C-alpha positions in Angstrom: 3.8 -6.3 -38.0 4.0 -3.8 -35.2 4.4 -0.1 -36.0 6.3 2.3 -34.0 4.8 5.5 -32.6 7.0 7.4 -35.1 5.5 5.5 -38.0 2.0 6.1 -36.7 2.6 9.9 -36.3 4.0 10.0 -39.9 0.9 8.4 -41.3 -1.3 10.9 -39.4 0.9 13.8 -40.7 0.6 12.5 -44.2 -3.2 12.2 -43.8 -3.4 15.8 -42.5 -1.4 17.1 -45.5 -3.5 15.1 -47.9 -6.7 16.5 -46.5 -5.3 20.1 -46.7 -3.9 19.6 -50.2 -7.1 18.1 -51.6 -9.3 20.8 -50.1 -6.9 23.5 -51.4 -6.8 22.1 -54.9 -10.5 21.7 -55.0 -11.0 25.3 -54.0 -8.5 26.4 -56.8 -10.4 24.3 -59.4 -13.6 26.0 -58.5 -12.1 29.5 -58.4 -12.8 29.9 -54.7 -10.9 32.3 -52.6 -11.8 30.5 -49.4 -12.2 26.9 -48.2 -12.9 25.4 -44.9 -12.2 22.1 -43.1 -14.1 20.8 -40.1 -12.0 20.1 -37.1 -13.1 16.4 -37.2 -11.0 16.0 -40.3 -7.9 16.1 -38.1 -9.2 13.6 -35.5 -6.5 11.6 -33.7 -3.8 14.0 -35.0 -1.9 15.4 -32.0 0.0 17.9 -34.2 -2.7 19.1 -36.5 -2.2 22.7 -35.6 1.5 22.5 -36.6 0.5 20.8 -39.8 -2.1 23.4 -40.7 0.4 26.2 -40.0 3.1 24.6 -42.0 0.7 24.0 -45.0 -0.6 27.5 -44.9 2.9 29.0 -44.7 4.2 26.8 -47.6 1.2 27.8 -49.8 0.9 31.5 -48.8 -2.5 31.0 -47.2 -4.0 32.7 -44.2 -6.4 31.0 -41.9 -8.6 31.5 -38.9 -10.2 29.0 -36.5 -13.9 29.7 -36.2 -16.1 27.4 -34.1 -15.4 23.9 -35.4 -13.8 25.0 -38.7 -10.5 26.1 -40.0 -11.2 28.7 -42.7 -8.4 29.3 -45.2 -8.1 32.3 -47.5 -6.3 32.0 -50.9 -4.7 35.4 -51.8 
C-alpha cells in the first residue's frame, strides 16, 4: 500500500506530539519544572518547530533552543 505525502507528514506530526507529550508528562510525574528534548528526536520532521510551538502554546510552556536541545519550562 502506498502512502501519500500527507499521510506521511501526519505520522511525523503525531510522532512529534507523542515525544513532546511523553517528555512533558514524565517531567510532571517527577515534579520537574524543566525538561529538554534533543533535536535528534525530531529527525525527518520538516515542521518540528511549528509542532513544538503549538504544543508549548497549548500547554502554557515556554521554551528556548540551546545548542542541540529544546529546553521547556513548566510554569
